C-alpha positions in Angstrom: 174.3 86.0 22.5 175.2 87.6 19.1 172.4 89.5 17.6 170.9 89.2 14.0 172.3 92.7 13.3 175.7 92.0 14.4 175.8 88.8 12.3 174.7 90.6 9.3 177.8 92.9 9.5 179.7 89.7 8.4 177.7 89.2 5.2 178.9 92.0 3.3 182.5 91.6 1.9 184.0 94.4 4.2 182.6 92.8 7.2 183.9 89.4 6.2 187.4 90.9 5.6 187.5 92.4 8.8 186.5 89.4 10.6 189.1 87.5 8.8 191.6 90.1 10.0 190.5 89.9 13.5 190.9 86.2 13.5 194.0 86.1 11.3 192.6 84.0 8.5 192.7 84.6 4.9 189.5 85.7 3.2 188.0 83.2 0.5 187.2 84.5 -2.9 183.9 86.6 -3.3 182.1 83.6 -5.2 182.9 81.3 -2.4 181.8 83.7 0.3 178.6 84.2 -1.5 178.0 80.5 -1.8 178.6 80.1 2.2 176.4 83.2 2.9 173.6 81.9 0.7 173.6 78.3 2.0 174.9 78.3 5.6 172.2 80.4 7.4 171.1 77.4 9.7 174.5 76.6 10.7 175.7 80.3 11.5 172.5 80.6 13.4 173.4 77.6 15.5 176.9 78.6 16.1 175.8 82.2 16.9 172.8 81.3 19.4 174.5 78.2 21.0 172.1 77.1 23.8 169.2 79.2 22.6 165.7 77.8 22.1 165.1 76.3 18.5 162.7 79.2 17.8 165.4 81.7 18.4 167.6 79.8 16.0 165.0 79.6 13.3 164.2 83.2 13.4 168.0 84.0 13.3 168.3 82.0 10.3 165.4 83.6 8.6 166.7 87.0 9.3 170.1 86.1 8.1 168.7 84.7 4.6 166.2 87.5 4.1 169.4 90.0 5.0 171.3 88.1 2.1 168.7 88.2 -0.3 168.2 92.0 0.0 172.0 92.4 0.1 172.7 90.2 -3.0 169.3 90.9 -5.1 169.0 87.2 -5.3 165.8 85.3 -4.3 166.0 83.4 -1.0 166.8 79.8 -1.9 167.5 78.0 1.2 164.4 76.5 3.1 164.1 77.2 7.0 165.1 74.2 8.7 167.6 72.7 6.3 170.8 72.0 7.9 173.6 72.6 5.4 177.3 72.7 5.6 177.3 70.9 8.8 180.8 71.1 10.4 182.3 73.6 7.8 181.4 76.8 9.5 
C-alpha cells in the first residue's frame, strides 16, 4: 500500500511532473493541479489504499489535506468524509 509520505511527493509541482513523465501524460496547468490537490483527498486516499479499512483511508485523506495546507499556505477546506471528484482521479 502507498504511504502518506509517498503520496505527498506528488502534491508538489516537481513531484507531479515526475509522475506525469513516468506515466507518459501531459501535466495540467498549476491552477488546475492546485484545484485537484485541494479537493481530491478522499478520492486519492481511496485509490491509494484500495482494500484498506475505512479508518486508514480517512487518516490518509486527513494527512494529504494537512500536507496540502502546509505546502500551499492555504487553509484546509475539504471536510473529511466528503467524496469529491468521483471517477476523475
